[in-house]
N, C-alpha and C positions, 0 to 999 in steps of 0.2 A: 433586277435587270440580268441579260442573259451572261454566263460567264464566257469570258474569252481569255486568252494569254497567248501569244506568240511566243513559241520556244525559241530562245536565243542562240545561233549559231549551230542548228539540230543537226545538219549534215556534219559538222566537223566534231560535234559531241559522239555521234553514231558512230564514226570513223576512228576516233580516238578510243572509245572504248572494245574496240576489235572483239565485238561479241561471238562468244561460243553459244550455238544453238541449245546445249545442254547444261549452260551454266546459269549460275544464281547472282542476280544483280539486285542493287538496292538503288531506289530513286529515292534520295532523302528529303527532296523536296519537291513533290509531286505536282503541285500547282494544277494546272489544266489539263494535266496528262500528255501533253506534246510530246515530251521526251519519252516517256513510260511507254506510248503508243508504239515509237518507232522500234524500242528495245523489245518489246512483247511480240512483235512481229516477226522477229528473228528469233524467237526462241522455239526450240522442237525438244521437249522433256526437259527444258528449264524453266525458272522460275524467279518472278519480280517480286520483291518487297517493296512496296510505294508508300511513302512515310510523308505525312504534312499534319501540322498541327491546327490549319484551318478547316472548319467543317463543312463550310461550302465548296472548298477545293475537292474535298474527299467524296462529296456528295456527286458533285459534277463528273470528275473523272472516272467516279466507279461507274457511272452510267454511259461515260463517252467509251469506256474500256471493256463493257458488258461482254462483248462477244469473246474478250480473253479472260474470264473471271476465273478460270480453271488454272490458269498459270499465274495467277496474280493475289497476294496477300496486301489487304490495305490496313494501315496502322495509324491511328491518330496520335501523334506523338511529334515533339521537337526532333530537328535531324540531330542534335547534339546526343539524342538518347538511342541512336540506331544501333550501338553495340549491345546495349539491354535488350532492346527490340529483339536482335538477332539471337542472341542468348535465349531467351524467353520462346522464341520458336524452335529452338533447339539446333540452331544452324551455326556450326563452328566455322565454315569460312566461305566467303562469295569470290566470284570471279570479278567483278566490276562494282564500282560506286559513281553514282554522280550527284554532283550537287551543284544547284541553281541558286545561288545566296541573294538574289534580288527579290523586291518586294515585287507580286506579280500585277499584270497590268491590270486585271480585273479589281485587285483589292486597291490601287490606286484611282481606276476609273469608276468604282463603286462609291461615289462622293458619302454614302451613309456610313462607311467604314472610317471617316475623317482622315485619312491620309493625304490627300490631295491639297496642295495649296492653291488650284484651279477652281476649288467651290469656296464660297465667303460664308456660307449658311449650315455647314456640315458641324456636328457637334464634334469635339474634340475627343478622339478616340484612338484609333493607329493599333490596334491589336490584331494580330496576326491570329490569336487564340482568342475568340470573342468570350470564352469561359475564365480567362484569367482576371484577377483583380485589377491589376493596375494598367491603367490606360494614359494617355496623352494629357486627360483633364488634371489627374493626380500629380501626374509629373510638373505640369504647368501651374499648378495652384497650390501645390503642398511642398515641392522643393524649396530648400532655401536659395537665395541669390548666388550664395558660392557654389551650389550644386548645380545648378542651372547655367551659371558662367563655365564650370568646367565640362559638362555634356556639351555645351553648345561649340565650345573654343576645340575640343577635342574629338568629338564625333562628327562635328558639323564643319570644323577648320574654317570657322567663320571669324572675320577680323573684327567684327563689331559685337563679338559675343559677350563682353564686359556691359557695354550700354543695353544690349538688348535684355540679358538677364535683370538689370536695374530696372528697366521700365518695365519688364513684366511685373516684378515685384511691386512696384509704384502702382500700376493698374488695379491690381486684384487688392489693395487696400480699401478700394471703393467698391469692386464687385469682383465675382470669379471671372475668370475669362471662360467662356463656355463653348464657344465656337471657333472656326478656323480664320473665319473673317476677323473676328476680334485679335486673334494672333498674329496675323499679318497685318493688320494696323499698327500694332504695338512692334513688329520688327520693323516696318517701313519707315517708323518715326524715329527709329533708333541710328537711322543711317542717313550720312548727309544726301541732299537730293540728288546729286549727280553720281553717285555711286550706286543708287538703289537698283540700277537696272544693268549695271557694267557688267555684272557675271550671271545675267540670267535672270529669273525671277528674285526678288531679294529676299525670298521666305524660305528658298530651296533648302540651304544648308542648316538652317535651324529646325525645319521638319524633319530633314533627315537624320539628326542627332536626337531630336524626342522620339523619332520612331525606332532607333538602334536601341535606346535607352529602354523604351517600353517594353519591346522584346527581346530584349538581352542578346542582340545580333552577334557581338562579338565575345562575349562572355564564354570562355571555354573552348573557342574554335579552335586554338593551338592545341590543347590538349586532345580535343575531339580527333582531329587529324592525325595524331599519333596512334591513338587507340583504334581506329578504323584501319589504319594501314595495317595492323597487326591480324585484321580479320580477314584480309585477301589475300587468295592464293598465289603464289609464285607463278608470274606470269600475267596477273591480273591488272586491271587498270583502274584508276582513280581520276574522275574530270570534275573539274571545279570551275565554275563561272563566277567570277566578282564583277560588282557595279561599282565599288568606289575604292579609293586608294588605301582606306585602312584594312578592309576585307583581303584586298589584295595583296598587300605587306605583309599580312599575317601567312597566308597560304604561300606566298614565294618565299618567306623565311623557312617556315616549317618543312617545305618541301627540300629547299638547300639542306637543312638540317638531317632529315630523313635520308638524304642521297649521302652524306660523310660516313665513311668509315672513323678510325680512330682520330680523336678529339684531344690527345695527349699533346702538351706544350711541345713546340716544335724540336727543344733539345732533348726530351726525353729518351732515353736510348731504346726504352721497350715497352710497348704498349701497357698502360695499366687500367685504362677506362674501361676497355672490353667493348666498345661500342662497333657497331656492325652496321653497314649501309642497309636500308629496308627498301628505297624504292631508287629508279633512277629516272630522270627527266625524260618525257618524250619530245617536248618542245622546251629549248633553254629560254626562249623569250614567249610571252603569252600569245595565244591566238587572237584576234581580233576578227569583229564582223567585216564582210568584204563590202564594198562599195554599193552592192545591190541592196543588200540587208540593211544597211544603214539608211539607205534613202526609204526605204518601206517600212522600217519600224526603229523611230528615233530613240527608242528605249535602249537600242544594241550599240549605239555610240560610245559608250563607256565600258560596254563588257569586255572583260579579258578571261580568256580560257587557258587553263594550265592541266595538263596531264602528265601522269606520272604511272609508271609500271613496277609492280611490286619485284623484288628479286630475291 
């Protein structure tokens, strides 16, 4: 199928990055290249480092951005390795960083990838990097009941996590759960009938939880934000788009931490911690998609954009 991905809050991201024509920018989550395209259009003597761990995304975006190839370096890697990527390229400082933490529209719509609960015939996969070994199949069929419960509860914020984990383990005593449809059936049967569609599709939260586990989406995010802040020039910007409360909470709290100076106890007469603020928030409250975008792209409804500047 054709690769397609609508960039979320494109205008707001580009405005928020305050792009300098001769600056160095990093798109940590290249996807379909929509954000990168608008960044690189504004560069004159500048450079863009475009990172993604999905081979399909890199292939498509490199073709889409071919006319700007002299300004772009494409790298296959997890966004959390961006600091190492920059070091390997001999880049000490950058002028802006963009992170779009959501799963891409193409990954969801391509049922062969096994991300979507709208398909009942897909193999359980959910890997953003198809070369990694861990997939949704291993999580669903090999994790213990307690591990499944914790993942579904914590990453999916699912009220019926305990029953779903129990029923997954019960089902796989007979045969492995191999398809999205089999998993959906187990999830639906774990909920009271009147609750199955009370908050959208009954499998939505469990699929999110398994996807996060498979791809390690939250692992090290907090530490990464602090490391990447050190790579940004004074006056440079970082823009982060999140799509669920777990991600947004981490970004919000880390930005607030990086905005603080001294964190000594209030009664300490002289600062002994030595902490200095690294960022200032550009928007105290998250930016959300406007009404038109939410109508045109339903996946923008839960998106939040936070922007900070290096000081």
